[in-house]
N, C-alpha and C positions, 0 to 999 in steps of 0.2 A: 804698341798700339795695334789692336786687331781691326782688320777691315774686311769687307766682303761685298758681294753683289747679290741683290735680290730683285728679280724681275716681277713686277706686279701690274695688274690691270686697273684701269680707271672705272669706277662705278659710282652710283648715286645712292642717296639715302641719308637718313638722319639718325643720330644717336638717341636711344630711348631716354626719357627723363630720369627713370629709376636708375639706369646704368651710370649716367653722368653724376648723379648724387652719390652713388657708391664710390665712384672714382675719386671724388673730392674727399670723401671720408677716409679712403685708403691712402690718398696722397698726403694727407695731413701728417700722420705719423712717419711716413717715409721721408717727407721734407724735414721734419724735426730731427729724425735720426741722422740723416745725411749732414745737416748743418751743425748739429751738436758734435758729431764725430769728426767731421772734416773741415768745417768752416764755410763761410759765405763764398769766398773766392773759389774754392774747390767746387761748390755747387754750380757756380756760373760756368766753370770749365766743363763740367759734365753735361750741362744743358747744351753747350755749344758743340759737344761731341756727337756726330750723327748716329753712331752705333748705340751710345748710351741713351740718346733721345728716343730712338726707335724701341730700344729695350724697355724703357720706362713706360711707354704707352702700351706695350704688350703685357707688362706686369699688371697694369691697371685693367686688363681684360678687354681692351679694344681689339677688333679683328686684326689678325696678323697682316692682312693685305688691305690696309686701310687708307683711303684717300683723305680721310679726316684726321689722320694721325697728327698732323701739324696743328690744325685748328682746334681739335678736341683737347690735346694734351696741354697746349698753351692756355686754353680757357680753363681747364681743370687747375692748372698751377696758379693762374691768376686768382681764381676763386679761393684756393686754399692758402697760398702764400700771403695774400693781402689781408687775410683774416688773422693769420698766425703771428704776424709781426716778429719774424725771425731775423730780420735784417736784410732780406732779399724781397724785392717788390717787382711787380709785373705791370706794365702799361701797354696799351694798344690791344690789337686783336684782329678780327676779320672784318673786311669791308669798311663800313662807315666808322666802326669802332677804332680802326687804326688811326683815323684822323684826330682822335682824342688823345693820342699819345703825349703831345706836349703839355696839355692841360693836366693829365694824370701825373706826369713827372713833376709839375709845379706843386702838386698837392703834398709832395714828400717834405720831410723836415730838413732836407739838405740845404747847404749854403747856396746863396744866389749864384756864385761862381760855378759850383758843381752842377746846379740845375741848368745853367746856360750851356755848359759843355755837354751835358747829357742830351739836351734838346737838339743841339747841333749834330751830335753823333747819330741820333735817330733820323734827322732830316737828310744828312749827307749819305747815310747807308741806303736810304730809299732811292736817292738820286743816282747813286752808283749802280745799283742793281737794275734800275729802270733805263738809265741813259748811257752808262759806260759799258755794261755787259749787255750788248744788244743781241739777245738770243730769241726774240719773239715770245717771251713769257711776260705776261702782264701781271704786275704785282697786285694782289688783292688781300694780302695778309701781312701784318707787321706787328711782332711782339717784342717788347723791349724789357729785358730783365736787368735789374741794377741793384746795387747795394749802397749802404750809407758812405762807403769810401769812394764812391764815384766810378767804380768798375762796372762793366756791363757785358751782356751777351745779347745778340740780336738774332731772332729767327724770323725770316721772311719767306713768303711763298708766292710763286707766280703761276699762271695758267696759260697754256697754249691750246686754245680751243680748236685749232685746225687739226692737231694730231691727238687731242684729248689726253694730254699728259700734264703733270704738275712738276714744279721744280722748287727745291728748297735751298735757301741761302743762309749759311751760318756765319756769325761774326763773334769774336771774343776780343775785348778791348786790350787785354794784356799782351796779345800776340800781334796787334796791329802796329806796324812801324810807320805806315803811311796809309791814310784812308783812301788814297787814289790808286796806289800801286799794289796789286794783289793782296787786298786786305782780308780776304775770306779765310775762315777756319776750314770751311768746306762748302761745295756746291753740289747738291744731290739731285739726280734725275735718272730715269731709265732710258733717256733718249739724248743723243748727241747730234748736233747739226752745225752748219756753218754759222759762226758767231763773230761779230765784230767785238773783240775784247780789248777795250781801251785801257783796262787796268793792267794788262800784261807788261812785264818788264821790257819786252821787245818793242813796245810802243813808246819808249822814252822819247825818241826824237819826234814822233807824231805829236805827243803832248807839248813838247817845247815849241815846235813850229806852229802848232795851232794857236798857242798863246801869243807868239810873235805876230802871227797874221791878224789876230783880233786887236792887238795893241797898235798895229799899223792901221791905216785907213781901210776898213773892211769893204768899202764900196769899190775899191780897186780889184777885189776878187771876183766881181760879178761877171767879168768876161770869161771866167773859167766854168761857169755853170751852163747847163743845157737850157736853152730857152723853150718857152711853151711851144709844143708841136714839133720841136726839133727831134730828129731820130738819132739814136746812138748805135754803135756797133752791135750792142746786145740785141737790138730789134732785128738785126739781119741774121746773126749767127747763133743767137741763143747763148747757152752756157757751155757749149762744147769746147770752146777755146777760152783760156783764162785771159781776160782783158781787163783793162783799168776801168773801174766804175767812175762815173761822174755824177755829182749831185745835180738836181734840177732846181732852176731858179725859183719856181713857185713853191718849193719846199722850205724856203728860208724866209724868216721874218727880218727883213732888212732894217726896219725901224729898230728892232731889238738889238741887232748887231751895232747900229749907230750908238745906242744907249750904252752898250758894253764898252765900245771904243772910248766913250766919254769917261767911263769909270776907271779904265786902265787897270784891270786886275793884275796883281803881281805874280800870282801863282796859278797853275792849272786848276788846283782845288778851288780857288776863289772863283774861277770861271764856271766850274761845274756847279758850285753852290748858289750862283746867282739865280734869282727868280726869273722864270721865263726861258732859261737856257735848257733845252731838251735834247732828246736823242738825235733829232734831225740836224740840229745846229752842230753838235759835236761830231756827228758822222760826216757832215759836209766839210768841216774844217780838217778832219782827218784825211779825207779823200783828196782835198786840194793840197794838203801837206805832202801826200804821196806823189801827186801829179807834178808839182813844181820842184820839190826837193828830193824826191825818191825815198822819203821816210818809210820805214818798214811798218806794215800793219799786220797785226796778229788776228787771223781769222779762225783760230783753233778754239773749240768749245772748252771752257775752263772747268767743266764738271769733274769732280774728284771722287765722288761716291755714286754708285748706281742703286737707287731704289725709288720707284715712283709710288703711286698711291692708288689704292683700289677700293674695295667695297665694304658695306655694312651688311653682311649676309650670314652671320653666325658661323663663319668658317674659321678655324677647323672644327669648332663645336660651339654650341650655345654656352653662355655664361652660367656656371653653377652658382646660384645665389647663396646657397648654404655655405659652400666653400669660400665664397667671396667675403661673407660676413665673418667667418672664422679668421680669414687673413687680416681683416681690419682689426679684430679683437687682439690677435697675436701681436701685431705691430704696435697697437696702443699700449699693451701691457709691457712690451719690450722697452719702449721709450719711457714709460712710467717707472719701471724698475731701474733703468739706467740712471734716472735722476736721483735715486736714493742709494746709488753706489753699486747696484748689481748689473754689470754690463755683459753677463754671459750670453744673453740672447742677442745682443747687438753684435757680438763677435761673429755671428753668421754673416753679417754684412761684409766684414773684412774677408771672410772666406770666399764670398761671391766676388768681391773685388779682385782677389788673387786669381780667380778663374778667368775673368775677363780683362784683367790688366788695365783698368780705366785709370 
């Protein structure tokens, strides 16, 4: 597997309509070639691979330093794959569209059991990246790729407005052993910072103790929280000395904790999945676990690949519309000839694969 680092800047701008339309036209034969040659599962594997994902958007002629690489590519693939009916489908997208993911999954012809599992996978991945990986990146994009066998790949993106960078989260179902413990295929960003990473294997005891605390009477925990107006050591000495953080009483919805206590979740994943359980609650339980029992907390940023997202500015050069049209025609013809037994042109895809070792 080849990996690398690309440092990019954040920029603004929109993709021209004509370019988006051409991207869809080129993506259609590429999708068909990939799925015909390698199958649906391999297509999902590639989409979840950060290097392949970035290469795909570049092949479609989006700017090499593109902040929209995530939102644009997933939108292009949603438009193309859902038209083609090749066995791979895409739900969700940017902003409000992401909330339609469950409804879009339901429209598939999958069994009720598979649809239920896919909807849960979509929801728990969003909760994990919002509440368990507390890195100050707010999710605003969620794309869910899936096939008729119930396998999936998830591409999510968050934004940190304070430092103007984006972060992308990759998931692949076949590599997930536990949806709570280090489930990511990759997390990509050009900035690392102090992060409460409750998915870390190091936080095994934190997760266990947090569950035990919530299954006991949570009201007994209140004495460990800072009261309104109370000053902590951080207020005196800042961050020069590493000291224990304490949650504040007014950050916790105590009525919600009482509801959770009545439910008695059996596993930490069940706790995370409960409606109304957010980042502050999980963080408070983690900190109290550390305070009372000395459970280790992992504050290391789990970013695995570095490349953020930049601009729509014609860099390194403007798109050559004539060459783009030729590329569409070449791919269409290659796929067409492959269907009648002539696969010579598609062999170039295999040569490309050998170069990049995807």
